[in-house]
N, C-alpha and C positions, 0 to 999 in steps of 0.2 A: 686694353685692346681685345676685341673678340678672339676666341680661340678657334674660329673658323673663318673661312674666306667666303665673300659673297660673289656668286656668279648668276647674273640675271637669267641665264637660260635655264637654271635649276627651277625657277618658279614661273608658273603660268600667270597670264594677264586676265584672271578671271576672279569673280567674288569667291570668298572662302574664309576659312579659319585657319590661323597659324598657331603652332605650340612651339614655344621656345623651351629647350631642355638643357639641363646641365650634363656633365660627364657621366653622372650615374643613371641618366634617363629620366630624371625626375623633372616634372614640368614646372617651370618657373612662372610661365606667363602664358596667358591664352588671349589672342586677339582676333579681331574681325577686320576684313578688308574688302573693299569694293574692287580693288586691284592688287592682287597678292604681291606681284612683282614689285610694284611701287611702294607698297607699305613695308615689305620686308627690307627694301633698299634704304628706307629712312633710318634704319637702325644702324647702318654702316656709314653714316655721315661723319664729318670731322667731329672730334670730341667737344669742340667749342660750341656745336650746334646741338648737342644732346643735353638732356636735363641730368642732374646728379643721380637720380634713381636709375635711369637707363644706363648710365655709364657703369654703375655697380653691377647692375644685371648683365650687361654685355660681357663683362669680365669673366663671368661664370658660364657663358653659353658655350655649348658644344655642338648642338644640332638645333635645327629650325625645321619642324615637320609642317605639313599643311594638308587641309582637306578641302577639295573644291565643292562648291555648291551652284545651284542654278541661278540663284538671285542673292542680292545683298540681305534681304530679309531672312532667307533660310540661314545665311551665314551668322547673323545676329542671334538667332534662336539657338543654333548649334553652339555658338561661343557661350551663351548663358548656361546651356546644359553642361558644357564641359567644365565651366568654372564651378558650378554646384558640386560636380562629381570629383574633381581633383584638388580643389581649393589651392590654386597656385599661390606662392608667396607674394608676388608682385601684382597680383589682381585684388580688388576689393571684393570681400565675401561677407554677405550678410548672415552672420551666424543665428539671428533671430528669425527663424522661418515661419513662426506661428502668425497666423491672420488675427487681425484685431477684431474687437467685439463690435457688432452692429446690432441695431434694433430692426427686427424684421415684422412688418404689419402685413398680415395675410389678406389681400384685398379679394381674392377669388373665392374664399370660404364663405358659407352662408352666414355664419356668426364668426367674423374674423377675430383673430387674437393676436397680441404682440408679445414677442419673446425675443431672447438673445440668441445670436448665432455668429459663426465665424466665416460662413460661406455665403457667396452671392450665387442665387440661382435665378435663371429667368423664367419665373413661373407666375408673373404678374403681381408679385408682392412688391411693396414699397420698403426701401431700406434707409436707415438713418445712422450716421456715425461717420468715421469709426472712433472707438474709445480704446486707448491704449491701456487705461487702468479698468480693470475689471470691477474694482470697488466702485468707481465713480458711476460706471454704467448700471450697477446694481442699485445704487443710491437713486438714480434717475428712474429706473424701473419701479422702485418702491413707491416714489412719489407718485407715479402715473397710476399704479395699482390702487393707492388710496383715493386718488381723485376721480379716475374713471373706472366704473365697474365692469370692464370686459371680462370675458372668460379666460381662465389661466390654464386649463387643462389641455392635453394633447388631443388630436383627432380620435385616436383610438380610444382613450379614456372617455371622451366626450360622447362617443357613440355607443358605449357600453354601461354608462353611469344610469343608475335606477333611483338615486336620491340625491339631493344637493349635498355639496361638500362643505367644509367649515367656512370657505370664502364667502358663500351665500349668506351664512347666518352673522358674519361680521359686517356684512354690508359692502363687500368689495367684488361681488359678482351677481349678475342677475339670474344665473342658473338657467341659461337657455337649453341646457343639457336635459332638464326634466320638466321645466315650466314653459308655458307658451309666453314668449317675449315677442312684442310687436317689433317687426324687422325694421321699420322705418325709425322707431325710437333707438334701436341698436346702432343702426347705421348712423344715426346723429352723433352717438358717442365715438363711433369709429373716426367720423370727420373731425370731432373735436380733438381727438388724440393726434390725428395727422396734422392739424393746424398747429397744435403745440409743438411737435417735433420739427415741423418745418419752420418754426420760428415766427409764425404769423400769429403772435399772441394778442395783438390788438383786435384782430378780427374775432378770436376766440372769446376775448372778453366781452366783446360787444354781443356776441351771441348769448352768452351765459347771463349777462344783465338784462337783455331782453326777455329771456325766459324766466328770470327771477321776477321781473315786473308783472308778467303775465300770471305767474303762480300767485303772487300777491293779490292781484285783482280778483282772482278766482278763490280767495281766501284759503289757499293751500299754503299756509304759513310755514309749515314744517318742511316742505320741499323748497320754499323760498329761502329758508335759513340755511339749508344744505347748499344751495347755489351760492349764497352769500360767502359761506366759509370757503367753498371751492374758489371763488373769485379772489378772495384774500390770500389764499394760499398760492395761487398762480401768480398773483402780482407780486408776492414776496420773492418768488423763484426768479421772475423776469428781471427783477431789480439787480440780481447777481450777475446777469448776462451783459455783455458789452457788444453793441452792434458796430463792426468795422466797416462793413460794406452795405449801406442802406438798400441798394438795389438787389441784395441777397447773392445767391450763387454758390457753387461749390468750388473751392480752391484748395491746393496744397502749396504753401510758401516754404521755399527751401532756402536755407542760409548755410554758407561754407565759411569755417574759420580755420586757419593754419596756425599751428603751434610748433615749438621745437620737438614736443612729443609725438605729434602726428597731425592727422586731419580730422577735424569735427564737423559733423553735418547735423543740422536741426531742421525738422519738418514741423510746420504749424498747419493744423487742419481747420480750415474755415468751412462751416456748413450753414446755409441759409443766411450768410452774411456774418455769422458770429463765430468767434475762436471757441472750438470745443475741446481741444486737446493738442498734444505736442508729442514728439518723438526725437530721440537723439541717438546718433551713432559716432563711433570713433574708431579710426584705423591707425594704429601705432606705425611710425616709421615711413608712412606714405607721403608725408609732407613734402620731402625732397623732391619727388617727382611731380608735384602739383604746384611748383613755385609760380609758374606762369599763370595758372588758373587763380589760386587762392590769394596771390599777392595783390592781383588786380581787384579781387572781390573785396579783400580786407580794406584797400585803399578806398574804393568806391563807398563800401558800407559806412566808413567813418565819415566821409564827406556828406554822404546823403542823410545820414542821421542827424547832421547839424544843419543841413539845408533842405528841409522838407517843405519849405514854402516856395521853392523855385517852380516855374512851370515847366511843362513837358518840353518845350522847345529849348530852354535853357539846359535841361538834362541831357537832351540829345547832342547839343553842341559840346558839352563837357565829356561826353562818352567817347573815349578814344578809339574804341573798336579794336579789331585786329584785322589788318588788311591782308597779311601774309601768314599762312600757316607756319607756325614754328613747332618744335618738338614738344614744348610745354603746352600749347594750345591742343595739339592732337591728343596728348595724354589727358588734359582736362576734359576734352570731349569724350574720350574713352571712359574715364571715370564716371561721369554723369550718365553715359549711355548704360553702363553696367550696373549702376545704381537703380535706374529707372526700370530696367527689365527684370531685376531680382526683387525689388520692392513691391512693384505693381504686378505681382504674379496672377496667374489665372485664379479666378475664385475670390479675389480681394476686391474691395470697393475702390474704384478708380474715378477721381473727380473729373469735371469738365476742363479744368485748367490747372496747369503746373506753373507757378510763378518763380522765376530765377532773377538774379541781379546781372549775371553774365549772359551773353548771347549763346545759345544752344541751336545748332542747325544740323538736325538728322531726322528727316522726314520719315525714315523707316521706322524709327522708335514711336513716333506719333501714330504711325499706321498700325503697329502692333498693339499699342495701348488702346487705340480706338476699336480694334476688333475684340480686345478682351472685355472692353466695357460695353460694346455693342452700341456705341455713340461716339460722336467726335471728341477727340481729346487734343487740346492745344498746349504746347510747352512754350511759355511767353516770357519776355523780358519785363522786370518791373518798370512801370512807367508812372503810375499815379503816386501821389504822396504817401497814402495809406499803404500801398503795396511795398514801397520802399522802406517804410517804418517797420512793417512786419518782417521783411527780409533781415534787417538789422537786429530785431527782436529774436529772430530764429537763430541767428549767428551768436548772439549773446548767450541765448538759453543753452546752446550746444557747449560753449565754453565753460559755463557755470556747472552744467551737469557733469562734465568730464572732471572738474575739480572735486565735485562732491564724490564722484565714483572713486577717484583716487585716494580719498581720505581714509577709508578703513585700513588699507595696507600701509598708508603712510604712517598712520597712527601707530599701527602694530609694530612697525619697525622701530619706532621711537620707544614705545612701551617695553618691548622685549629687548631693547638695546642691540639690535642686530647692526652689524657693521654697514650694511646697506640695504636698500629696498629689495627683497628677494623677487626675482623674476620668475624662476621655476620652483615650485613648490611640490613636493612628493608626500603624500599622506599614506600611511601604512596602518593596517590592523591585522592581528593574528587571530585565527578562529578554527575551532574544531568542534565536533559533536561527541561529547562524552569521551574525548581522547582520541576519536577516530577521524581521519582526513584533515590532518593538520595543513591549514593554508595561511599564507600571508597575501593579503591584498594590497595593491599599490595603485593609487590614481595620481594623475598629473594635472596641476593647475599651472598654466602657462599665461603670464600677462593677465592674471585675474579671471581666466576663463578655463573651465574644465576642458581637457583634451581626451575625449573618450576612445580615440584611436590609440592612445598611449597607454591606457590601463593594462595592468599586468596582474597575473595571478602566479604565485610561487607555491609549489607543493613540496612537502617534506615526508614522504612514506617512512623514512628511518625514525621518525618520532611518533609512529603510531602507538597509541595507549598512554603516551607520556603525559599529555595534558600540560605540557610545558611550553608556554607563550614565550618565555624569556629565550630558550634555546632556539625557537623558531624564528625570533627576531635576529638573534646572532647570525643564524645560518642565512637569513635574508640578507644581512649586510654583505656577506661573502658573495652570495649569488649576484647581488646589485653591483659589487665592486667589479666582478668578473665580466659583467655585461658592458661596463665602460661608459664613457660620456655619451650624451650630455649629463653632466652632474646636476643635482639639485641644488639650489641656493639654501634651501631649508627643507628639513624633514619633520613632518608632524605625525606623532605617534598617538594612537588611540590607546591611552593607558596612563599609569601614574609613575611615581618616582622610580620604582623597580624596573618598569620597562625602559624608562629613560636611562637609567644607569647601565642596564645591560647593553643597550644599543650603543651607548657612548664607549663602552669598554670594548666592544667588538669593533666599532669603528676605529679605534685607536690601536687595534692588534696589527702590527706591522706585518705579520705573516700573511694578512689578507691582500697587501699591496705588492704587486710586481713593479719592477722598475718602470715599465711602460705606464701602468695605471697611476703610479705615484707622479710621474711627470705630467700626465694629463691633467690630474688633479692640481698640480702645482700652477699649471698654466691658467686654469679656470678659477680657482679658488685661493690663489696666493699661498698655496701650500698648506692650507688649513683644512681639516675636515668639515663636513656640512654642519650648518647650523641646526641645532635639535631643539624641538618643543614638544611637549607632551600635553595632552588635555585629558582630564579625568573627571567623571561625574561624581558629585558629592551628595549630601543629604538635601532634603527638600525643606526650605525655610520660607515661611510666609507665601506659600503658593509658588516660589521660584525654586527651580532646581539648581543647586550650586555647581559651579565648574571650577575646577582647579587646574591652573596653567603652570607647568613646571619647565624650568631651564636648568641646564647643567650647572653644577657648582653653587646652587642657590638652594638654601635650606627651605625657605619659605616659598609658597606659590606666588606667581605674580598676580596681582590684583587687576582684574578687568571689570568694569562696570556692567552689571547685568543688563542685557538689552543693548549694549553698545555695539557700533558697527563692527569694531575689531573683534570682539568676542563672537558676534553672529557669523563672522566670516570663518573663524576657526571651527565653530560648530557646524557650519555648512560643509567644510572639507571633512570633519570627522564623521558626520552622518552619511555623507556619500561613499566614502571609503568602507564604512560599516555594512551599508546596503549592498555594496558591489561584492564584497568577500561572502557575505551571508548568502546572497543569491547564487554565487558560484558553488558554495558549500552544498546547498540544496540541489542544485543540478548534478553534482557529482555523486550525491547520495542517491538520486533517483537512477543515475546510469549504473552505479554499483548494484543496486537492487535488480536493475533489468538484466544485467550481465550474470546474475546468479552467483556472485562472489568469486568469479574465476580470477580476477585481478589480485586477489589475496594470496594466491599460489605463487611460489617462487618462479621466476622466468616467464610469468604470463603478464604481458602488459595490455594496454587498451587494444592495440593493433592486433596482437596474437588472439586475444578474446573475441574480437570481431570476426576474425578468420575461422575461428573454432565453432562460433555460433551460427555462422553463414554455411558451415558445412555438415554439422551434426544437429540432430532434433532436440536433444536434452542434455542435462549436465551428466547423467549416468552414462550415456553413449559416448560422451568426451572422455570420461574417466576410464572407460573400457577400451578405448581406442588403442590400436597397435602402431607399431612404428611405420609399418607399410602404409596404414591408412593415413597417418599424419603426414608422411612424405608426399603423398598424392595431392596435398593442399598447396596450391601456389603460394610461395612466401615462407614455406617451412621446409628447411633442408634436412638431411639426415641426422646431422649432429644435434640439431634444434629438436627433432622428433625424439631421439633418444632421451634427451633432458626431460622433455615433456612427459614421456612414459613413465620415467622414474617418479617424477613429481606426482603424477596421477595415481600410481601405485601407493604412494604414501598416504595421499589424501583419502583413497578407498579404504585402506586399512584402518585409519583414524575413524572413518565414518562407521566401520563395521564395529570397532570397539565401543563407540559411544552408543 
C-alpha cells in the first residue's frame, strides 16, 4: 500500500507533470496528465486494478509533487525534459542520445555536394537515411563517389582552392573549384544521385542507357564504356535492395516484444519503399508494467505473422481493441509516448508515418512530431499485409538482438566460472606520475552499461613517492568497504597476478570489515567476498597483443579467444577505467602546478590553498604572512593561522638553505 494518503483537494484539475518520489526525495517516476487530479487518483485504485510494476512502485512512494502547465502539450515537453534530467527508475530512458547518420545533398549551392551529417537543418537541402551503422553509410557513400564525380570538399576549401585535388586526377571529381564545369552537366549528375538515393533506380538506369546510346552514336566510345560500367555497377547494387512498399514513402515500423527479462523494442526504417536499416532497444524489468500492452502485441503478432493473407476487414473484426482504459493500457500509452518524444528529438530525421500494431491515441504527440519535422506526421495502426509482416519482423529482430547482446557476459560467466551472471561490475586501476599523486580510479558497469555518475577517484597522499600500486589497491579495498553497499558482483583489476593477489589478501582481511558491513555483504553476496578478475597486457604475437586473464587460486591464466566478445568486453572496461584515472591524474597535476605547490605543505589542503591564493598575490607573500593577516581571511581561525605560520616559516627556511 502507498505510504501516503490521496486527497483530491491537494491536486488541481489542470494539465501538468507529476513527480513520484520515495522517502529520500529521489524521483521514481515522472508522468504527464491532461487532468492532474484524475491521473494521480488512478494510482490509488484497488490493488487488483493496478499493474505489478505500479504496485511495486507505490509501495515506495512518500510524496507526489506536481507542476502545472498551460496546455497538455507543454506538460508533455516538460515531462520529456524531466525524464532526461533525472532518469527515473520507472520511466523508460533512451541512453543512446546520438543522432543517426544521414546523407545531406546541398541543393541550394551552385555546385552541390553530398556528405554525411547527424543534424537536420531547414536550409533547402535534401536528406536521406537514417543509418544506424556508420560503416554501412560510408560504404554507400564510397559507392556514390566512385559512380558520380561530385565535389567532395567543404565550401571553405572549395572557395580557396587554386589547383585540383587528388580526387580530380583519379576521376572522382570534375574539379569545379578551379575548372569551368558546365552547370547543366553538373546538375544532371546531382539529379542522378538524388534519383539513386530516392530509390528511383529504374528512371536513373533509363537516363544512363539513353546517354550511353547517344555517346555511342557520336563515336564517343570511351564515355559510352564508362556509362556502361556505371549501369552495371548500379544494377548490381539494386539487386541487393528489397522493395517492400512499391508506392514508396517514408515509414518507421515499430515492434514490441515482452520477455521475463524486460521489454524489447525494434524499429525498422523504410525509405523510398525499401528497408534500409534497423535499431533495437531494451529496458530491463519494465515488462511487468507493460503486461496489458505487450501481451496483446505478442498475441496479435503471432497470429498476424501466420495469417498475412487475410483482408483488412477480417483483421479489423479480429482486433479486439480496448474499450475501457485500464491501468495497463494507460501505462502502455505512456511508454510509447515517452519513447516517441525521446527518440524523435529535435534535429533528427522524422518520417511521415510511424506504424504500430497496437492502437495509439495521443494527438499531442503527433502535433509535437509534426512541428519538429515541419510537416505532417501520422502514428498509424498496421493494416496492410506488408505492414503487419514488418511489425512481426521488428519484434523478432529485437528479441534476437537482445539475445546476442546478452551473450558476451553470459559466456564470460561460464568461462570465468562465476557463481552467477554479474549485474554490477566495478573496474579499478592504480595510477601515479613518477610516484607522485597516487590515485585509484573506479568505474561502474551496471546491467552491461557504464554508469558515469557512479565513477569514483580515491587519492592516497600518504603513498607519495612510494610508486606502490599494491599498497594503493589494498587501501582502496579499505576505503571501498567503508563506503558500504551496493557491493560489486565482480571487481576487474587492471594488472597481473601480483595485483590480484594483493587485492584478494586485503579483501580477506577481517579487520577491514565491521559487523555492519559484514552483515550487509552477507545479505547480498551470501557471505562471500567479491569475485575478482585481473587483466594484464602481454607480448605482441602475429600482430595481436596478448591479454592474460587471471582468477584467484588459478596458476595459469584463463584463455579467452582473441577478438571474442567476452574478451572485448573486459578490454572495454579496462580501457575505460584506465582513461578515467589518467585523465584525473592530469587534471590534478595541472591543478597542483597552478596552486604553486601549496598543497604539498602540511595542513594545507585544496580549500585552504584556494583561500590563500584568493587573498595574496604570490607564494612569497603567503609564506611571509603573519598570524593577524591569516586570521583576517574568512574560514581561517586563530589556531589554524598559528599552524600555518609555523609551516610557512619552515618552508621559507628550507628555501633559503637551498
